[in-house]
FIVO-546004 format. One record per residue: z, x, y of N, C-alpha, C in turn. Coordinates in steps of 0.1 Angstrom, whole numbers, padded with zeros to 4 digits, always signed. Layout:
REM FIVO-546004
ZXYZXYZXY ...
//
This chain:
REM FIVO-546004
+1241+0103+0951+1234+0102+0963+1222+0112+0963 +1225+0124+0958+1214+0134+0958+1203+0130+0948 +1207+0123+0937+1197+0118+0927+1188+0108+0934 +1192+0101+0944+1184+0091+0950+1177+0096+0963 +1179+0109+0966+1172+0115+0977+1179+0113+0990 +1192+0109+0990+1199+0106+1002+1208+0118+1006 +1206+0123+1018+1214+0134+1022+1226+0129+1030 +1238+0133+1026+1250+0129+1032+1259+0141+1034 +1265+0142+1046+1274+0153+1049+1287+0152+1042 +1294+0163+1040+1308+0162+1034+1318+0154+1042 +1316+0154+1055+1325+0146+1064+1323+0131+1061 +1311+0127+1059+1309+0113+1056+1316+0109+1043 +1315+0118+1033+1321+0115+1020+1336+0115+1021 +1342+0124+1029+1356+0124+1032+1361+0111+1038 +1353+0106+1048+1356+0094+1055+1355+0082+1046 +1345+0082+1037+1344+0071+1027+1356+0071+1017 +1360+0083+1014+1372+0084+1005+1384+0078+1011 +1386+0081+1024+1398+0076+1031+1397+0061+1032 +1385+0056+1035+1383+0041+1037+1383+0033+1024 +1377+0038+1013+1376+0031+1001+1384+0036+0989 +1390+0048+0990+1398+0053+0979+1409+0045+0974 +1417+0039+0984+1428+0031+0980+1424+0018+0973 +1413+0012+0978+1407+0000+0972+1403+0003+0957 +1396+0013+0955+1391+0017+0942+1403+0020+0933 +1413+0027+0938+1425+0030+0930+1432+0017+0926 +1434+0008+0935+1441-0005+0931+1433-0012+0920 +1420-0013+0922+1411-0020+0912+1412-0013+0898 +1412+0001+0898+1413+0008+0885+1426+0006+0879 +1437+0006+0886+1450+0004+0881+1452-0010+0875 +1446-0020+0882+1447-0034+0878+1440-0036+0864 +1429-0029+0862+1421-0030+0850+1425-0021+0839 +1435-0012+0842+1439-0002+0832+1445-0009+0820 +1442-0003+0808+1446-0010+0795+1461-0007+0791 +1468+0001+0798+1482+0004+0795+1484+0019+0791 +1497+0022+0792+1501+0036+0789+1509+0037+0776 +1511+0049+0771+1519+0050+0759+1534+0049+0762 +1542+0051+0752+1556+0049+0753+1564+0062+0755 +1557+0074+0756+1563+0087+0758+1558+0092+0771 +1567+0096+0781+1563+0101+0794+1568+0116+0795 +1559+0124+0799+1561+0138+0801+1562+0140+0817 +1573+0144+0822+1576+0144+0836+1578+0158+0841 +1572+0161+0852+1573+0175+0858+1571+0174+0873 +1575+0184+0880+1573+0186+0894+1567+0199+0897 +1559+0200+0907+1553+0213+0911+1554+0215+0926 +1555+0227+0931+1555+0230+0945+1542+0228+0951 +1541+0222+0963+1528+0220+0970+1531+0224+0984 +1523+0232+0990+1525+0235+1005+1516+0226+1013 +1523+0219+1022+1516+0210+1031+1519+0214+1045 +1509+0218+1052+1510+0222+1066+1521+0233+1068 +1522+0242+1058+1531+0253+1059+1545+0250+1053 +1548+0238+1049+1561+0234+1044+1560+0231+1030 +1571+0235+1022+1571+0232+1008+1575+0218+1005 +1567+0212+0996+1570+0198+0991+1569+0199+0976 +1573+0187+0970+1573+0187+0955+1564+0175+0951 +1555+0178+0942+1546+0168+0936+1552+0164+0923 +1557+0152+0921+1563+0147+0909+1552+0140+0901 +1551+0142+0888+1540+0137+0880+1545+0132+0866 +1541+0121+0862+1544+0116+0849+1531+0113+0841 +1531+0119+0829+1519+0118+0821+1523+0112+0807 +1515+0103+0802+1518+0098+0788+1513+0107+0777 +1516+0103+0765+1512+0111+0753+1497+0113+0752 +1489+0105+0758+1475+0106+0757+1469+0114+0768 +1477+0119+0777+1473+0128+0788+1469+0120+0801 +1471+0107+0801+1468+0099+0812+1480+0099+0822 +1476+0101+0835+1486+0102+0846+1492+0088+0848 +1505+0086+0847+1511+0073+0849+1514+0071+0864 +1520+0082+0870+1523+0081+0884+1524+0095+0890 +1521+0096+0903+1523+0109+0910+1530+0105+0924 +1539+0114+0928+1546+0110+0940+1550+0123+0947 +1547+0124+0960+1551+0136+0968+1564+0133+0975 +1573+0143+0975+1586+0142+0981+1590+0156+0987 +1599+0155+0997+1603+0168+1003+1614+0175+0996 +1621+0168+0987+1633+0174+0980+1630+0174+0965 +1639+0181+0958+1639+0182+0943+1653+0179+0937 +1660+0171+0944+1674+0168+0939+1675+0155+0931 +1688+0151+0928+1690+0139+0920+1685+0127+0926 +1686+0126+0940+1682+0114+0947+1666+0113+0946 +1660+0124+0947+1645+0124+0946+1640+0121+0932 +1647+0125+0922+1644+0122+0908+1646+0107+0906 +1657+0101+0911+1659+0087+0909+1648+0079+0917 +1644+0083+0928+1634+0076+0936+1621+0076+0928 +1618+0088+0922+1605+0089+0913+1607+0080+0901 +1618+0080+0894+1620+0072+0882+1619+0057+0886 +1625+0053+0897+1624+0039+0901+1609+0035+0903 +1602+0043+0910+1588+0041+0912+1580+0040+0899 +1583+0050+0890+1576+0050+0877+1579+0038+0869 +1592+0034+0869+1595+0022+0861+1589+0009+0867 +1588+0009+0880+1581-0003+0887+1566-0003+0884 +1560+0008+0884+1545+0008+0882+1542+0007+0867 +1551+0011+0858+1548+0010+0844+1552-0004+0839 +1562-0010+0845+1565-0024+0841+1576-0024+0830 +1582-0013+0827+1593-0012+0817+1597+0002+0814 +1607+0003+0805+1612+0016+0802+1604+0022+0791 +1601+0036+0792+1595+0042+0781+1604+0044+0769 +1599+0047+0757+1608+0050+0746+1614+0064+0747 +1606+0073+0752+1611+0087+0753+1605+0093+0766 +1614+0102+0772+1609+0110+0783+1611+0125+0780 +1602+0133+0783+1602+0147+0781+1602+0154+0794 +1612+0162+0797+1612+0170+0810+1616+0184+0808 +1615+0192+0818+1621+0205+0817+1636+0204+0820 +1643+0216+0821+1657+0215+0822+1663+0213+0836 +1655+0209+0845+1660+0206+0858+1671+0195+0858 +1683+0198+0863+1694+0188+0862+1692+0175+0869 +1683+0174+0878+1680+0162+0885+1675+0151+0876 +1667+0156+0866+1662+0146+0856+1674+0140+0848 +1684+0148+0845+1695+0142+0837+1703+0132+0845 +1704+0134+0858+1711+0124+0867+1703+0111+0867 +1690+0112+0869+1681+0100+0869+1681+0093+0856 +1681+0100+0845+1681+0095+0832+1694+0087+0829 +1705+0093+0832+1718+0086+0829+1720+0074+0837 +1715+0074+0850+1717+0062+0858+1707+0051+0857 +1694+0055+0854+1684+0044+0854+1679+0040+0840 +1678+0050+0831+1672+0047+0817+1681+0053+0807 +1694+0049+0805+1703+0056+0796+1699+0054+0781 +1692+0043+0778+1688+0040+0764+1676+0049+0759 +1668+0054+0769+1656+0062+0766+1660+0075+0761 +1653+0080+0750+1655+0093+0745+1650+0103+0756 +1658+0114+0758+1655+0124+0768+1655+0138+0761 +1643+0144+0761+1641+0156+0754+1639+0167+0765 +1645+0179+0763+1642+0190+0772+1639+0203+0764 +1634+0201+0753+1631+0213+0744+1620+0222+0751 +1621+0235+0748+1612+0244+0754+1598+0241+0748 +1588+0243+0757+1573+0241+0754+1569+0226+0751 +1579+0217+0750+1575+0203+0747+1569+0197+0759 +1572+0202+0771+1567+0196+0784+1554+0202+0788 +1547+0209+0780+1534+0216+0784+1524+0206+0788 +1524+0194+0783+1514+0184+0787+1515+0181+0802 +1527+0179+0807+1528+0177+0821+1525+0189+0829 +1529+0201+0824+1526+0213+0832+1511+0215+0833 +1503+0212+0823+1489+0214+0823+1482+0203+0832 +1488+0192+0833+1482+0181+0841+1482+0184+0856 +1490+0194+0861+1490+0198+0875+1477+0207+0878 +1471+0212+0868+1460+0221+0870+1449+0215+0878 +1444+0203+0875+1433+0197+0882+1437+0195+0897 +1449+0192+0900+1453+0190+0914+1452+0203+0921 +1457+0214+0914+1456+0227+0920+1442+0231+0924 +1433+0228+0915+1418+0232+0917+1413+0224+0929 +1416+0211+0930+1411+0203+0941+1418+0208+0954 +1431+0211+0953+1438+0216+0965+1432+0229+0971 +1428+0238+0962+1421+0250+0967+1408+0247+0973 +1400+0238+0967+1387+0234+0972+1388+0227+0985 +1399+0220+0988+1401+0213+1000+1407+0222+1011 +1410+0234+1007+1417+0244+1016+1431+0238+1020 +1439+0234+1011+1452+0229+1012+1453+0215+1019 +1464+0209+1016+1466+0195+1022+1471+0197+1036 +1468+0188+1045+1473+0189+1059+1484+0180+1062 +1486+0169+1055+1497+0160+1057+1502+0154+1044 +1514+0149+1044+1519+0143+1032+1511+0130+1028 +1508+0122+1039+1501+0110+1037+1487+0113+1031 +1480+0123+1036+1467+0126+1031+1468+0131+1016 +1478+0139+1014+1479+0145+1000+1483+0133+0990 +1492+0124+0994+1496+0113+0985+1484+0104+0982 +1476+0102+0993+1464+0093+0991+1454+0100+0981 +1452+0113+0983+1443+0120+0974+1448+0121+0959 +1461+0125+0957+1465+0126+0943+1466+0113+0936 +1469+0102+0943+1469+0089+0937+1455+0084+0933 +1445+0086+0942+1431+0082+0938+1426+0092+0927 +1429+0104+0928+1424+0114+0918+1430+0111+0905 +1442+0107+0904+1448+0103+0891+1442+0091+0885 +1439+0081+0893+1433+0069+0888+1419+0071+0883 +1411+0079+0890+1397+0082+0886+1397+0091+0874 +1406+0101+0874+1406+0110+0862+1411+0103+0849 +1419+0093+0851+1423+0085+0839+1411+0078+0833 +1402+0073+0842+1390+0066+0837+1381+0075+0830 +1379+0087+0835+1369+0096+0829+1375+0107+0820 +1388+0107+0818+1395+0117+0809+1394+0111+0795 +1384+0114+0787+1382+0107+0775+1386+0115+0762 +1391+0127+0764+1395+0134+0752+1384+0138+0743 +1374+0144+0749+1361+0147+0741+1364+0155+0728 +1374+0163+0728+1377+0171+0716+1383+0163+0705 +1387+0151+0708+1394+0143+0698+1384+0133+0690 +1372+0131+0695+1363+0121+0690+1350+0127+0686 +1342+0120+0678+1329+0124+0675+1320+0122+0686 +1308+0129+0686+1299+0128+0698+1294+0114+0701 +1290+0107+0690+1285+0093+0692+1296+0084+0699 +1308+0085+0694+1319+0077+0700+1322+0081+0714 +1321+0094+0717+1323+0100+0730+1312+0094+0740 +1300+0094+0736+1289+0088+0744+1292+0073+0747 +1296+0066+0737+1300+0052+0740+1311+0050+0750 +1321+0059+0748+1333+0058+0757+1328+0062+0772 +1319+0072+0773+1314+0076+0786+1306+0065+0792 +1298+0058+0784+1290+0047+0790+1299+0036+0795 +1310+0032+0787+1319+0022+0791+1327+0026+0803 +1330+0039+0805+1337+0044+0817+1328+0043+0829 +1316+0046+0828+1307+0044+0839+1304+0030+0842 +1304+0021+0832+1303+0007+0834+1315+0001+0842 +1327+0006+0838+1339+0002+0845+1339+0007+0859 +1334+0019+0861+1334+0024+0875+1324+0016+0883 +1313+0012+0878+1303+0004+0885+1309-0009+0889 +1317-0015+0880+1324-0028+0884+1334-0026+0895 +1341-0015+0894+1352-0012+0904+1346-0010+0918 +1335-0003+0919+1329+0000+0932+1320-0011+0937 +1317-0021+0929+1308-0031+0934+1314-0040+0944 
//
């Protein structure tokens, strides 16, 4: 907008995100090329309106966010709810899941995906731990979330958009990275059209 000389307030952009964010997220997920077969799953504390909640996140081996879900609890039932949602959105069982040593994951694993390899080795889950960082940065910039609905809407849209533009620059040559970037912006243009 600034590039075109259009002055817009932050409030207008916030309202556009509320109005169009879910539509863009659905379009991006529909056109997504698929996830890997290893999921790194973790949860993090998030304060919403003064109360502690848990943001559950699953990331594949390429660093793409498979699903995020806010819940008020961190017990076995909450883990099963997240696993069911994850399996429904992914469309099948992963080959391997990597978690920390929270016992709730073991309950969900035994009941929902017993054939899947479940690893809880130390430091193996760092990929999921690091994926929370971008949400924390945005949360600070927004001066905390005010409601669960608003937070869920934001983290879902943020995950879909970051998957599109998270290109792993350090893994590819500069020429290939530029091509990937151009295709990502082309995809974004088709989604918002």
